[in-house]
C-alpha positions in Angstrom: -118.9 14.0 -2.6 -120.3 16.7 -0.4 -121.2 20.4 -0.5 -118.3 22.8 -0.7 -118.4 26.6 -0.8 -121.7 28.4 -0.5 -122.3 32.1 -1.3 -125.3 34.4 -1.7 -126.0 38.0 -2.5 -129.3 39.9 -3.1 -129.7 43.5 -4.2 -132.7 45.7 -5.1 -131.0 47.0 -8.3 -131.0 50.6 -9.6 -134.6 51.0 -10.6 -136.6 49.4 -7.8 -137.6 50.8 -4.4 -138.1 47.3 -2.8 -136.5 44.0 -3.2 -139.2 41.4 -4.2 -136.6 38.6 -4.5 -136.2 36.1 -1.7 -133.8 33.1 -1.3 -133.1 30.1 0.8 -129.6 28.9 1.8 -130.4 26.0 4.1 -127.9 23.3 3.0 -128.7 20.9 1.4 -131.6 23.1 0.2 -131.2 26.2 -1.9 -133.7 28.4 -3.7 -134.4 31.7 -5.4 -137.8 33.3 -5.8 -138.7 36.5 -7.7 -142.1 37.9 -6.7 -144.6 39.8 -8.8 -147.8 41.8 -8.1 -149.0 45.3 -7.2 -148.0 47.3 -4.2 -146.0 44.9 -1.9 -147.7 41.7 -3.1 -144.6 40.4 -5.0 -142.5 40.8 -1.9 -145.1 38.9 0.2 -145.3 36.1 -2.4 -141.6 35.5 -2.6 -141.1 35.5 1.1 -144.1 33.1 1.7 -142.5 30.7 -0.8 -139.1 31.0 1.0 -140.8 30.4 4.4 -142.6 27.3 3.1 -139.4 25.8 1.7 -137.5 26.5 5.0 -140.2 24.9 7.1 -140.5 21.9 4.8 -136.7 21.3 4.5 -136.6 18.5 7.0 -135.4 15.2 5.6 -138.2 13.4 3.8 -138.5 10.8 1.1 -136.0 12.8 -1.0 -135.7 12.8 -4.7 -137.6 14.8 -7.2 -140.9 14.0 -5.4 -139.7 15.9 -2.4 -138.7 18.9 -4.5 -142.1 18.9 -6.2 -143.9 18.6 -2.9 -142.0 21.6 -1.5 -143.0 23.7 -4.5 -146.6 22.6 -4.3 -146.6 23.5 -0.5 -145.2 27.0 -1.4 -147.8 27.4 -4.1 -150.6 26.5 -1.8 -149.5 29.0 0.9 -149.3 31.9 -1.6 -152.6 31.0 -3.2 -154.4 30.8 0.1 -153.0 34.2 1.2 -153.9 35.7 -2.2 -157.5 34.4 -1.9 -158.0 35.7 1.6 -156.4 39.1 1.2 -157.7 41.5 -1.4 -154.5 43.6 -1.3 -152.5 40.5 -2.3 -154.9 39.3 -5.0 -153.1 38.1 -8.1 -149.7 37.9 -6.5 -147.2 35.2 -7.5 -143.6 34.3 -7.6 -141.1 32.3 -9.6 -139.1 29.6 -7.8 -136.0 27.7 -8.6 -135.0 25.0 -6.0 -132.0 22.8 -5.7 -131.8 19.9 -3.2 -128.4 18.2 -2.9 -128.4 14.5 -1.8 -126.0 11.7 -2.3 -124.1 13.2 -5.2 -127.3 14.1 -7.0 -128.8 17.6 -7.4 -132.6 17.7 -7.6 -133.9 20.7 -9.4 -137.4 22.1 -9.3 -138.5 25.1 -11.3 -141.4 27.5 -12.1 -141.0 30.8 -14.0 -137.9 32.5 -15.3 -135.4 32.4 -12.5 -132.7 30.1 -13.5 -130.3 27.3 -12.5 -126.9 27.0 -14.1 -124.1 24.4 -14.0 -120.5 25.5 -14.4 -118.4 22.4 -15.3 -115.2 22.1 -17.3 -115.0 25.9 -18.1 -118.5 25.7 -19.6 -121.8 27.3 -18.4 -124.9 25.3 -19.0 -128.4 26.6 -18.4 -130.2 23.7 -16.6 -133.8 25.2 -16.5 -136.0 26.4 -19.3 -137.7 29.8 -18.8 -141.4 29.7 -18.5 -141.9 33.0 -20.3 -143.7 34.2 -23.4 -140.5 35.2 -25.1 -138.8 31.9 -24.3 -141.8 29.9 -25.7 -141.7 32.1 -28.9 -138.0 31.5 -29.1 -138.3 27.7 -28.7 -141.0 27.6 -31.4 -138.9 29.5 -33.8 -141.2 32.5 -34.0 -138.4 34.8 -32.5 -134.7 34.9 -33.2 -132.3 35.2 -30.2 -131.6 38.8 -31.2 -135.3 39.7 -31.3 -135.8 37.9 -27.9 -133.2 40.1 -26.2 -135.2 43.3 -26.9 -138.7 42.1 -27.1 -141.1 44.4 -25.1 -142.7 41.4 -23.4 -139.6 39.6 -22.4 -140.5 39.9 -18.7 -144.0 38.2 -19.1 -143.9 34.8 -17.5 -146.3 31.9 -18.3 -146.1 30.0 -15.1 -145.9 31.2 -11.5 -146.5 30.1 -7.9 -149.7 31.3 -6.2 -151.9 32.1 -9.2 -153.8 28.8 -9.2 -154.5 26.1 -6.6 -152.0 23.8 -8.3 -148.8 24.6 -10.3 -147.0 22.6 -13.0 -143.4 22.5 -11.9 -140.5 21.1 -13.9 -138.4 18.7 -11.8 -135.3 16.8 -12.9 -132.0 15.5 -11.5 -128.3 16.3 -12.3 -125.5 13.9 -11.3 -122.9 16.1 -9.6 -119.2 15.9 -10.2 -116.4 17.0 -8.0 -115.6 20.7 -8.7 -119.1 21.5 -10.1 -120.4 25.0 -9.4 -124.2 25.5 -9.3 -125.7 29.0 -9.7 -129.3 29.9 -8.9 -130.4 33.5 -9.9 -133.3 35.7 -10.6 -133.8 37.3 -14.0 -132.4 40.6 -12.7 -129.0 39.1 -13.4 -129.7 37.3 -16.7 -131.4 40.2 -18.4 -128.5 42.5 -17.7 -125.5 40.1 -18.0 -125.1 37.6 -20.8 -123.9 34.0 -20.2 -120.4 34.6 -21.5 -119.8 37.4 -19.0 -121.3 35.3 -16.2 -118.9 32.5 -17.0 -115.9 34.9 -17.2 -116.7 36.4 -13.9 -117.1 33.1 -12.1 -113.8 31.8 -13.6 -112.0 35.0 -12.6 -113.1 34.4 -8.9 -113.3 30.6 -8.8 -111.5 30.6 -5.5 -113.9 33.1 -3.9 -117.5 32.7 -4.9 -118.7 35.5 -2.6 -116.5 37.9 -4.6 -117.9 36.4 -7.8 -121.5 36.9 -6.6 -120.8 40.5 -5.7 -119.2 41.2 -9.0 -122.1 39.7 -10.9 -124.5 41.9 -9.0 -122.2 44.9 -9.7 -122.2 44.0 -13.4 -126.0 43.8 -13.5 -126.2 47.2 -11.9 -123.6 48.6 -14.2 -125.8 47.3 -17.1 -128.8 49.2 -15.8 -130.0 47.3 -12.7 -133.6 47.3 -14.0 -134.8 44.6 -11.6 -133.9 43.1 -8.3 -130.8 40.8 -8.5 -130.2 37.6 -6.5 -127.3 35.2 -6.8 -126.9 31.9 -4.9 -123.8 29.7 -5.5 -122.9 26.2 -4.1 -120.1 23.9 -5.1 -119.5 20.1 -5.0 -116.3 19.0 -3.2 -114.6 15.7 -2.6 -115.3 13.9 0.6 -111.7 14.4 1.8 -111.5 18.1 0.7 -110.8 20.6 3.5 -113.8 22.4 4.9 -114.5 25.7 3.3 -116.3 28.2 5.4 -119.7 29.1 3.8 -120.8 32.6 3.6 -123.9 33.5 5.6 -127.0 34.8 3.8 -125.8 38.2 2.7 -128.3 41.0 2.1 -128.2 44.8 1.8 -129.6 47.2 4.4 -133.4 47.7 4.2 -134.5 49.0 0.8 -135.8 52.5 0.3 -139.5 52.3 1.2 -142.2 54.2 -0.8 -144.1 56.9 1.0 -147.3 55.0 0.4 -147.6 51.3 0.0 -149.3 51.6 -3.4 -146.6 54.0 -4.8 -145.0 53.0 -8.1 -142.1 50.7 -7.5 -139.8 52.4 -9.8 -137.1 54.8 -8.7 -136.4 58.2 -10.3 -133.2 60.1 -10.5 -134.2 62.0 -7.4 -134.3 58.8 -5.2 -131.3 57.3 -3.4 -130.3 54.1 -5.1 -128.8 51.5 -2.6 -126.7 49.1 -4.7 -123.6 47.0 -4.5 -121.1 49.0 -6.6 -117.9 47.9 -8.3 -114.7 49.7 -7.6 -114.6 53.3 -8.8 -114.0 53.4 -12.6 -111.7 55.9 -14.3 -113.3 58.9 -15.8 -114.6 58.6 -19.3 -112.0 59.6 -22.0 -111.8 63.4 -22.4 -113.7 64.1 -19.2 -110.6 65.1 -17.2 -109.4 67.4 -20.1 -112.8 69.1 -20.3 -112.7 69.9 -16.6 -109.2 71.3 -16.9 -110.2 73.5 -19.8 -113.2 74.8 -17.9 -110.9 75.8 -15.0 -108.4 77.6 -17.3 -111.2 79.5 -19.0 -112.6 80.6 -15.7 -109.1 81.8 -14.6 -108.6 83.8 -17.8 -112.0 85.5 -17.4 -111.0 86.5 -13.8 -107.7 87.9 -15.0 -109.4 89.8 -17.8 -111.9 91.3 -15.4 -109.1 92.4 -13.0 -107.3 94.0 -15.9 -110.4 95.9 -17.0 -110.9 97.1 -13.5 -107.3 98.4 -13.2 -107.6 100.3 -16.6 -110.9 101.8 -15.6 -109.6 103.1 -12.3 -106.5 104.5 -14.1 -108.7 106.4 -16.6 -110.7 107.9 -13.8 
């Protein structure tokens, strides 16, 4: 077995000025990072993590140990920068890494970005979120319904860069022909539920770039409250025809704040650069209301003209 199709999309969403997500598509290495911190610190943290992974992606001992070592190297780079730069103090990032080797996918994970496996028309979440709400859910202190609307659902309990060492989850998944792996930031999973993610992937199973774009569009349609990043890769048979992989796909530069320490949330006055779905039909009744407004305006004009004629006649 070997790698098949690869696709990736990132988008700032509808509420953020900057994109603090970063990702790596350097087959056989893939990763998604979601930065956090004031000003532009989150953006710095995620990009430092991505750079560390790219630079350490050369073949090594392999296995889960290599994935763990890559994550530790990324953690150290962010922590050193945070310690040396006051403006970046306290910054951090999630990271979800996948390394494909000899029919095995090695996963490394810190935070609440996720890895999924789509196999046999089923979607399986491979990683466990390192977040406050996820821990309360696992302990039975929250129901799934309560977790969806909990005010602290974005609070993570582990991140790269906040301490000299980080506790990363690492594990291996035996790949099967036809498997689709998805890495994504929580900007997708907080806006689009697992059932909709699976339906979207199945509807575009022959074009994962289209599936990635549609997932981003769905997240934006649901509110786009955070940056959204989607990375796909598939497992193909050794004798399968080559499938051209998509290049790393990003949007144009995000809207920058006037000052670096400006609030990172957009208002309705800001332009919102997003990947949009095809134009939707107007909401029911909207077209009729516009038509009635035009008819009323026409009648008022005719009435005014009639009054003017009568007034002139009386004079």
